N, C-alpha and C positions, 0 to 999 in steps of 0.2 A: 518773904519769898525769895530774896537773893541769898539767903543764909541756906534755904532748902536746896537751891540749884547747886550751891559750893558744895554740901554734903553728898549729894548724888554723884558729883564729878569725882570726890575723893573716894567713894565706894567702888568705883571701877579701877580694879587693880590688875596692873598687867602681870601675867603669870611669869614665873622665874624662868630663866633660860637654862635648858639641861647642860650639865657639864660634859664636855667632851671625855669620853672615857677610852677611845680606841685611837691609835695612831691613824692618820689620813693614808700614808703609803702602804703600810704593811699590815694594818688593822690589828696589832698587837696591843694588848692592855697597858695603858699608860701608868706607870707607877709615880707616885709623888716624888721620890727622890731622884728618879731619871727621867726628865722630861725636857724637851726642847720647844721653846715658845717663840713662834715667829708670825708677824703679821695677824695676831689675833686667832691662831690656831695651835694646837699642840701636836708634837711629834714625839717619837720615842728617841730619836738621835738625830744628830746633825746629818748623817747619812741619809736617813729617810726623808728629812726636810728637802735636800737636795735632790732625791729621786722623785720626790712629789712635783718639784719645780721643772725638772726636766720633763716629766711625763705630761704636765699641762702644757709646756711649750710645744711640745710634738703635736698635741690635739689641737692647739691653735693653728698651727701650719696647715693641718689637713682640711 
């Protein structure tokens, strides 16, 4: 009985998380050679990362 319960819990598999394909700031396609990773997210450059941070700070103030 206990072995069956273990098998059922193993059968439930989490779906894979989709890979981020576009920059969060400019929505450009992120290429493997040129990508900027910060805080669990990918951006196409440091400038786009900075723009995304600035934009989110402005939204928080409003």
